[in-house]
C-alpha positions in Angstrom: 0.0 -0.1 0.1 1.5 3.7 -0.9 2.0 6.0 1.2 2.1 9.6 0.8 4.9 11.9 2.3 4.0 15.9 2.1 7.3 18.3 2.9 7.2 22.0 3.0 10.5 23.8 2.1 11.6 25.9 4.9 15.1 26.8 4.1 17.1 29.6 2.9 17.0 27.6 -0.5 13.7 27.7 -2.4 12.3 26.1 -5.5 12.4 28.8 -8.0 11.2 27.4 -11.2 10.1 24.4 -13.4 13.9 23.6 -13.4 14.0 23.4 -9.5 10.9 21.3 -9.9 12.2 19.2 -12.2 15.5 18.7 -10.6 13.2 17.5 -7.4 11.3 14.9 -9.1 14.5 13.4 -10.6 16.3 13.2 -7.4 13.5 11.7 -5.8 12.2 9.2 -8.3 15.9 7.5 -8.1 15.3 6.4 -4.7 14.3 2.7 -4.9 10.3 2.8 -3.8 9.2 6.1 -4.9 6.3 6.3 -6.9 5.4 9.9 -7.9 6.8 13.2 -7.1 4.8 16.6 -7.5 7.1 19.6 -6.4 5.6 23.3 -6.4 7.5 26.6 -7.0 4.5 28.3 -6.0 3.4 26.7 -2.9 7.1 25.5 -1.7 5.5 21.8 -1.3 6.9 18.5 -2.4 4.6 15.9 -2.3 5.9 12.1 -2.8 4.1 8.6 -2.8 6.4 5.8 -1.8 6.0 2.2 -0.9 6.8 2.3 3.0 8.3 -0.8 2.4 11.1 0.4 0.3 11.8 4.0 1.2 11.5 5.8 4.5 10.3 9.4 5.2 13.6 10.3 6.6 15.6 9.0 2.9 13.4 11.6 0.9 14.2 14.2 3.4 18.1 13.1 3.1 17.8 13.4 -0.6 16.0 16.7 -0.5 19.1 17.7 2.3 21.4 16.5 -0.2 20.1 19.1 -2.8 20.3 22.0 -0.7 16.4 22.2 0.6 15.3 22.0 4.3 12.0 20.4 5.0 9.7 19.7 7.9 
């Protein structure tokens, strides 16, 4: 069963454009167990649908952190 992880970008680095959105989508899709990613520059939200048996919310946060985005 899929689970939805919703995160809000809070740090100084923001999602500014479609390029930023695409970079986030690409990086998160490379994690095993990630099924869908939606990143929004207008809302600073990232929604990730995952297989909870294959990827954890912490792994998603770590990947975003590696890209320079702080989330809550």
